[in-house]
N, C-alpha and C positions, 0 to 999 in steps of 0.2 A: 702279770704283764698288764701294763696300763692300756686303757682303751683309747683308740684314736678319736680325735675330735676335728671335724672339718666345718668350714663355713661356706655357704653358697646361697644361690637364689632359687626360689621355687619356680619351676617351669610348668608343672602340671599338678593338679589335685583331683583328677577325675576318679581315681580309685577310692574304694571305701576304706578309710583310715590309712591311706597311702598317699604320699606325695613323692614327686620326683625333683631332686635337687641337683642343680648344675654347679659344680665346683670348678673354679678356674685356678690354674697355677701358672706362675711365671718363672722362667729360668733362662740362663744365658747359654746360648748354643756354643758348644765347645770349639767348633771349627770356625763358624761364621762370626762369632763374638757379638751376636745380636740377642736382644731380649725377645723371647718367644712365649706366646700364650697357648696353653693347652687346656682343654676342658674335658670333664667326665661327668656322667649323670649317675646318681645314686638313688635307689628307691629307699624311702625311709618310712617308718611307722609313726603315724600321727594319731594318737589315741583320742584326742579331743575333736578331731576333724574340723578345726577352726582356722587353719592356716590357708591363706589365699595366694594366688599366683602373683609373683613379684616380690613377695616377702623375703627378707634376708634371715636365714635360720642357721642354727648350729646343730649338727647331727653327731651322734656318738655311736661307735661300733658296739654291736651287741650280738647275742646268739642268733642263729638263723630263725627268722619268723616264717618265711616262705622261701620259694625258690630264688627270688631276687632280693628280698628284704633282709638285710643284715645290719641295718642302721635304725636308730630311733631319734626322734626330735628331742633336744634338750629344752625343757621348759624353765622359765624363770631366769634365763641368761640372755643378755643382749650383745 
């Protein structure tokens, strides 16, 4: 089964080797026929601890690392 890849903005890097990424998605409401934005935050593992708040990163699904972390940062891709 392929692993999901999401792109989002870093909103926090306070944790040790952990960042919080906000991923926004846009979809058309079925009844109102308007474009709606929804966002969700994901905790991701950052092994290098070099990513700053405001950076745009890509994260990939992985095995559970902790209670909340099941994503890792993809390095070398933009």
